[in-house]
C-alpha positions as CSV (number, residue, x, y, z in Angstrom):
1,M,142.4,-21.5,97.3
2,N,142.0,-20.4,93.7
3,Y,145.2,-18.8,92.4
4,R,143.6,-18.0,89.0
5,L,146.3,-19.4,86.8
6,S,146.1,-20.3,83.1
7,A,145.7,-24.0,82.4
8,H,148.4,-23.6,79.7
9,V,151.6,-22.4,81.4
10,P,154.6,-22.9,79.2
11,P,157.4,-24.9,80.8
12,L,160.2,-23.0,82.5
13,I,163.7,-23.6,81.1
14,L,167.3,-22.6,81.8
15,D,167.2,-19.8,79.2
16,D,164.3,-18.2,81.2
17,V,166.5,-18.1,84.3
18,R,169.4,-16.7,82.4
19,G,167.2,-14.1,80.9
20,A,166.1,-13.1,84.4
21,Q,169.7,-12.9,85.5
22,K,170.5,-10.4,82.7
23,M,167.3,-8.4,83.7
24,L,168.4,-8.3,87.3
25,S,171.9,-7.1,86.6
26,G,172.5,-3.9,88.6
27,V,169.2,-4.4,90.4
28,A,169.6,-7.4,92.7
29,R,172.8,-8.0,94.5
30,V,175.0,-11.1,93.9
31,T,174.8,-12.1,97.5
32,A,177.8,-13.4,99.5
33,M,178.6,-17.1,100.0
34,E,180.1,-17.6,103.5
35,G,181.7,-20.7,104.9
36,S,180.5,-22.1,108.2
37,R,183.2,-23.9,110.2
38,H,180.7,-25.1,112.8
39,L,178.3,-26.7,110.3
40,S,181.2,-28.0,108.2
41,A,182.5,-29.9,111.3
42,L,179.1,-31.2,112.0
43,V,178.4,-32.4,108.5
44,G,181.9,-33.6,107.9
45,S,182.4,-31.7,104.7
46,P,182.4,-28.0,103.6
47,V,179.1,-26.1,104.3
48,H,178.5,-22.7,102.7
49,L,175.8,-20.2,103.5
50,K,174.2,-18.4,100.5
51,C,173.3,-15.1,102.2
52,E,170.0,-13.9,100.6
53,N,169.3,-12.3,103.9
54,L,171.7,-9.6,102.7
55,Q,169.8,-9.0,99.5
56,R,168.1,-5.7,98.9
57,T,164.8,-5.6,100.9
58,G,166.3,-8.4,103.1
59,S,165.2,-11.4,101.1
60,F,165.3,-13.2,97.7
61,K,161.8,-11.9,96.9
62,L,163.0,-8.8,95.0
63,R,164.4,-11.1,92.2
64,G,161.1,-12.6,91.2
65,A,159.0,-9.5,91.8
66,Y,161.3,-7.4,89.6
67,V,161.3,-9.9,86.7
68,R,157.5,-10.3,86.9
69,I,156.7,-6.6,86.9
70,A,159.4,-5.8,84.3
71,G,157.7,-8.3,82.0
72,L,154.3,-6.6,82.1
73,R,152.8,-5.0,79.0
74,P,152.9,-1.2,78.9
75,E,149.1,-1.0,79.5
76,E,149.4,-3.3,82.5
77,K,152.2,-1.2,84.0
78,V,149.9,1.9,83.7
79,A,147.2,0.0,85.6
80,G,149.6,-0.6,88.4
81,V,150.2,-3.8,90.5
82,V,148.8,-5.2,93.7
83,A,150.1,-7.8,96.1
84,A,149.2,-9.5,99.4
85,S,151.9,-10.3,101.9
86,A,152.9,-10.3,105.5
87,G,156.4,-9.1,104.8
88,N,159.1,-10.2,102.3
89,H,157.0,-10.3,99.1
90,A,155.4,-7.0,100.1
91,Q,158.8,-5.3,100.3
92,G,160.1,-7.0,97.1
93,V,157.0,-5.8,95.1
94,A,157.3,-2.3,96.6
95,L,160.9,-1.8,95.6
96,A,160.6,-3.5,92.2
97,S,157.6,-1.3,91.4
98,A,159.5,1.9,92.5
99,L,162.5,1.0,90.4
100,L,160.3,0.4,87.3
101,G,158.1,3.4,87.8
102,V,154.9,1.4,88.4
103,R,152.3,2.2,91.0
104,S,152.0,-0.5,93.7
105,T,149.4,-1.3,96.3
106,V,150.2,-3.9,98.9
107,F,147.6,-5.5,101.2
108,M,149.0,-6.7,104.6
109,P,147.3,-8.4,107.5
110,V,146.2,-6.1,110.3
111,G,148.6,-7.8,112.7
112,A,151.7,-7.5,110.4
113,P,154.9,-6.5,112.2
114,L,155.2,-2.7,112.2
115,P,158.8,-2.7,110.9
116,K,157.7,-4.7,107.8
117,V,154.7,-2.3,107.3
118,A,157.0,0.7,107.6
119,A,159.6,-0.7,105.2
120,T,157.0,-1.5,102.6
121,R,155.7,2.1,102.7
122,E,159.3,3.4,102.6
123,Y,160.0,1.5,99.4
124,G,157.1,3.3,97.8
125,A,154.0,1.2,98.0
126,E,150.6,2.2,99.2
127,V,149.9,-0.2,102.2
128,R,146.4,-1.3,103.1
129,L,145.9,-3.3,106.3
130,Q,143.1,-5.7,105.8
131,G,142.3,-9.2,107.1
132,N,143.4,-11.0,110.2
133,V,145.1,-13.9,108.3
134,V,146.9,-14.0,105.0
135,D,144.1,-15.7,103.2
136,E,141.7,-12.8,104.0
137,T,144.4,-10.4,102.9
138,L,144.9,-12.3,99.6
139,A,141.2,-12.2,99.0
140,A,141.1,-8.4,99.5
141,A,144.0,-7.9,97.1
142,Q,142.3,-10.1,94.4
143,E,139.1,-8.1,94.8
144,Y,141.0,-4.9,94.4
145,A,142.7,-6.3,91.3
146,D,139.2,-7.2,89.8
147,R,137.8,-3.8,90.7
148,T,140.6,-1.6,89.5
149,G,142.4,-3.5,86.8
150,A,145.7,-3.6,88.7
151,V,147.8,-6.7,88.0
152,F,147.9,-9.1,90.9
153,I,151.6,-10.2,91.6
154,H,151.5,-13.6,93.2
155,P,154.3,-14.4,95.6
156,F,155.3,-17.7,94.0
157,D,152.8,-19.1,91.5
158,H,154.0,-17.5,88.2
159,R,156.7,-18.6,85.9
160,D,158.4,-15.1,85.8
161,I,158.5,-15.1,89.6
162,I,160.1,-18.6,89.6
163,A,162.6,-17.5,86.8
164,G,163.7,-14.6,89.0
165,Q,164.2,-16.7,92.1
166,G,166.1,-19.3,90.0
167,T,169.0,-16.7,89.6
168,V,170.0,-17.8,93.1
169,G,170.8,-21.2,91.7
170,L,173.0,-19.7,88.9
171,E,174.9,-17.7,91.5
172,I,175.4,-20.8,93.7
173,L,177.0,-22.7,90.7
174,E,179.2,-19.7,89.9
175,Q,180.3,-19.2,93.5
176,C,180.6,-22.9,94.6
177,P,181.1,-25.0,91.4
178,E,182.0,-28.0,93.5
179,V,178.6,-28.1,95.3
180,R,177.0,-31.5,95.6
181,T,173.9,-30.6,97.8
182,I,171.7,-27.5,97.9
183,V,169.4,-27.1,100.9
184,V,166.6,-24.6,100.5
185,G,163.5,-23.6,102.5
186,V,160.1,-24.3,100.9
187,G,156.8,-22.4,101.4
188,G,154.8,-22.1,98.2
189,G,157.8,-23.5,96.3
190,G,158.9,-20.6,94.1
191,L,162.5,-20.4,95.3
192,A,163.1,-24.2,95.4
193,A,161.5,-24.6,91.9
194,G,163.6,-21.8,90.4
195,I,166.9,-23.1,91.9
196,A,166.0,-26.6,90.6
197,V,165.3,-25.5,87.1
198,A,168.7,-23.7,86.9
199,V,170.8,-26.2,88.7
200,K,169.5,-29.5,87.3
201,A,169.9,-28.1,83.7
202,L,173.6,-27.5,84.3
203,R,174.4,-30.0,87.1
204,P,171.9,-32.8,87.2
205,D,174.2,-34.6,89.8
206,V,173.6,-31.9,92.4
207,R,171.1,-33.0,95.0
208,I,168.4,-30.5,96.0
209,V,166.7,-30.8,99.3
210,G,163.7,-28.7,100.3
211,V,162.9,-28.0,103.9
212,Q,159.5,-27.2,105.5
213,A,158.4,-26.5,109.1
214,E,156.7,-29.6,110.6
215,G,153.5,-27.6,111.4
216,S,153.3,-26.1,107.9
217,A,154.4,-28.9,105.6
218,A,152.0,-29.0,102.6
219,Y,154.5,-30.5,100.2
220,P,154.9,-34.0,101.6
221,P,151.2,-34.8,101.4
222,S,150.9,-33.0,98.1
223,L,153.8,-35.0,96.6
224,A,152.3,-38.2,97.9
225,A,148.9,-37.3,96.3
226,G,150.4,-36.2,93.0
227,H,148.8,-32.8,93.1
228,P,148.7,-29.7,95.5
229,V,146.5,-30.3,98.5
230,V,145.4,-27.8,101.2
231,L,146.9,-28.0,104.6
232,D,144.4,-27.0,107.2
233,N,145.6,-24.5,109.9
234,P,149.4,-24.4,109.2
235,V,151.3,-23.4,112.3
236,T,154.9,-22.3,112.6
237,M,157.0,-19.4,113.8
238,A,158.5,-19.4,110.3
239,D,156.0,-17.2,108.6
240,G,158.0,-16.9,105.4
241,I,157.3,-20.6,104.6
242,K,153.9,-20.8,106.3
243,V,151.9,-21.6,103.2
244,G,148.8,-23.9,103.3
245,R,148.9,-25.0,99.6
246,P,151.8,-25.4,97.1
247,G,151.6,-23.3,94.0
248,D,150.4,-25.1,90.9
249,V,153.4,-23.9,88.8
250,P,156.2,-24.6,91.3
251,F,154.6,-27.9,92.4
252,D,155.2,-29.6,89.1
253,I,158.9,-28.4,89.1
254,V,159.5,-29.4,92.7
255,R,157.9,-32.8,92.0
256,D,160.1,-33.4,88.9
257,F,163.4,-31.8,90.0
258,V,163.7,-31.5,93.8
259,D,165.1,-34.7,95.2
260,E,163.6,-34.6,98.6
261,V,161.5,-32.4,100.9
262,R,162.2,-32.8,104.6
263,T,160.6,-31.2,107.7
264,V,162.1,-29.6,110.8
265,S,160.8,-28.8,114.3
266,E,160.3,-25.4,115.9
267,D,163.1,-26.2,118.3
268,A,165.4,-26.9,115.4
269,L,164.4,-23.5,113.8
270,S,165.1,-21.7,117.0
271,S,168.5,-23.4,117.4
272,A,169.4,-22.6,113.8
273,L,168.5,-18.9,114.2
274,L,170.7,-18.8,117.3
275,L,173.6,-20.5,115.6
276,C,173.4,-18.1,112.6
277,L,173.4,-15.1,115.0
278,E,176.2,-16.3,117.3
279,R,178.5,-18.3,115.0
280,A,177.9,-16.7,111.5
281,K,177.1,-13.2,112.8
282,L,174.1,-13.2,110.5
283,V,170.5,-12.1,111.4
284,V,168.3,-14.6,109.7
285,E,164.5,-15.0,110.0
286,P,163.1,-18.5,111.0
287,A,162.1,-19.4,107.4
288,G,165.5,-18.3,106.2
289,C,167.4,-20.5,108.6
290,S,165.3,-23.7,107.9
291,P,168.1,-25.2,105.8
292,V,170.4,-24.8,108.8
293,A,167.8,-26.4,111.0
294,A,167.8,-29.4,108.7
295,L,171.6,-29.7,108.8
296,L,171.6,-29.4,112.6
297,S,168.8,-32.1,112.9
298,E,170.4,-34.8,110.7
299,P,173.8,-33.8,109.5
300,E,174.7,-37.2,108.3
301,L,172.2,-37.1,105.5
302,Y,173.9,-34.3,103.5
303,R,176.8,-35.0,101.1
304,G,179.1,-32.1,100.8
305,P,180.1,-29.6,99.8
306,V,176.7,-28.3,100.9
307,V,175.1,-24.9,100.2
308,A,172.4,-23.8,102.6
309,V,170.3,-20.9,101.3
310,L,169.5,-18.3,103.9
311,S,166.5,-16.9,102.1
312,G,165.7,-13.9,104.3
313,G,166.6,-11.8,107.3
314,N,163.4,-9.8,108.0
315,V,162.5,-10.8,111.5
316,D,160.5,-8.6,113.9
317,P,162.6,-7.6,116.9
318,L,160.0,-8.8,119.4
319,L,159.7,-12.2,117.7
320,L,163.5,-12.4,117.6
321,Q,163.7,-11.9,121.3
322,R,161.2,-14.7,121.9
323,I,162.9,-17.0,119.4
324,L,166.4,-16.4,120.9
325,R,165.1,-17.4,124.3
326,H,163.5,-20.5,122.9
327,G,166.6,-21.3,121.0
328,M,168.7,-21.0,124.1
329,A,166.3,-23.3,126.0
330,A,166.4,-25.8,123.1
331,A,170.2,-25.7,123.2
332,G,170.2,-26.3,127.0
333,R,171.5,-22.8,127.7
334,Y,168.4,-21.4,129.3
335,L,166.9,-23.0,132.4
336,S,163.5,-22.3,134.0
337,L,162.7,-23.9,137.4
338,R,160.6,-23.4,140.5
339,L,161.7,-24.2,144.0
340,R,160.5,-23.6,147.6
341,V,162.5,-21.5,150.1
342,P,161.9,-20.4,153.7
343,D,159.9,-17.2,153.8
344,R,162.3,-15.2,156.0
345,P,164.8,-12.4,155.5
346,G,168.0,-13.4,153.7
347,A,166.5,-16.5,152.2
348,L,166.7,-15.1,148.6
349,A,170.2,-13.9,149.2
350,G,171.2,-17.4,150.2
351,L,169.6,-18.9,147.1
352,L,171.4,-16.4,144.9
353,G,174.6,-17.3,146.6
354,V,174.2,-21.0,145.6
355,L,173.5,-19.9,142.0
356,S,176.6,-17.7,142.0
357,V,178.8,-20.5,143.1
358,A,177.2,-22.7,140.4
359,D,178.1,-20.0,137.9
360,A,174.5,-19.6,136.6
361,N,173.4,-16.1,135.4
362,V,170.0,-15.1,136.9
363,L,167.8,-13.4,134.2
364,D,164.6,-13.2,136.2
365,V,163.1,-14.0,139.6
366,S,159.5,-14.0,140.7
367,H,157.8,-15.0,144.0
368,V,154.5,-16.8,144.8
369,R,153.2,-16.6,148.4
370,T,149.5,-17.3,148.0
371,D,149.4,-20.8,146.6
372,P,147.5,-23.1,149.0
373,R,150.0,-25.9,148.3
374,L,152.7,-23.8,150.2
375,G,153.3,-24.1,153.9
376,L,152.8,-21.1,156.1
377,T,156.6,-20.5,156.2
378,E,157.3,-21.2,152.6
379,V,157.5,-19.1,149.4
380,E,157.8,-20.4,145.9
381,V,160.4,-18.8,143.7
382,E,160.5,-19.1,139.9
383,L,163.9,-18.6,138.3
384,H,165.0,-18.0,134.7
385,L,168.7,-18.8,134.3
386,E,171.3,-18.5,131.6
387,T,173.5,-21.6,131.6
388,K,176.4,-23.1,129.6
389,G,174.6,-26.1,128.2
390,P,172.7,-29.3,129.2
391,E,175.5,-30.5,131.5
392,H,175.6,-27.2,133.3
393,C,171.8,-27.2,133.7
394,A,172.1,-30.6,135.5
395,E,174.9,-29.3,137.7
396,V,172.9,-26.2,138.7
397,A,169.8,-28.3,139.7
398,R,172.1,-30.7,141.6
399,S,173.7,-27.8,143.5
400,L,170.3,-26.5,144.5
401,R,169.2,-29.9,145.8
402,D,172.4,-30.4,147.6
403,A,171.9,-27.1,149.3
404,G,168.5,-28.4,150.6
405,Y,166.1,-26.7,148.2
406,T,163.1,-28.5,146.8
407,V,163.3,-28.1,143.0
408,L,159.8,-28.4,141.5
409,A,160.6,-28.0,137.8
């Protein structure tokens, strides 16, 4: 994908990030830093959560968008700006433009979640739904920029964007000066690059670890090749870090200053989201909880004190419902099974009685009577149960078998 960058981009330095911090004073919130007892016990040293999910617009994206648009020349501001995004960048550009009095047009995929589309409009942008995937939406936005003269605001591949995101790193050092490891999600690389520029200039001893979803991890092969490479068909629930190619500008910074880029599974992302909701009382989107997923997956790898950056909290309610169920299953707290019972009155009541004694909460029950594998006097029942963990799942299955039921799955 051609991001149309100049071949001569000046290097980003600490003064750029400090300048961005001054520019954002009174605009972006200094977001909270919350301790996590659960993660601290797991890692064996203090773990803090940098809550960018509580930032205005629900993510860190406002920081970079505001710095980028504020830095436009007067004639560029008159021409307006255009962006392409499925969510967080869209809202950041919309609010930043409104605050600066600049007209904004945001292209979003046709299937973008309705709450994100509505929020982007409410922040003041003209929203155009075009394209079925982000690449098609991006192409439409770039064509609009060429045709109208509007300035295209890239989500991560510009030094002003990276400088704005780097203010998160300055806040981390101010709020947790004893930090030894910072864990941050990586999509195109803008946030990780910005944090790295700020932190390594002031505390080169701090280890910075980037995290990507296994099915959308373009950085590991790119770092191995020494240049950005395209990942075909990235797949992950974490749409905030679902990027098929690292940005040219952030790639060089990540290569030089980020110590390591790790990957996490979809199960780990689901479990992390569930933990943030239940234990930290924080709504975090899958991309935003990727650092927590990394800590859950291999806690022994992180030297504390650790700061995990929760980069965003804009999750579609329908997706949240699915992820929570998936997270409960991954944590052994949700059990799906099929079993055969006699097809006679009272059989279901007897089955539910066994489950009640086993202290399993029944979420859903369905029947199958027409399967040719069933006997004439049998019915197959599919159960979805809420349990207390893996050991309880095993106890429930054992109770059903002891009661004479044939458990199929």
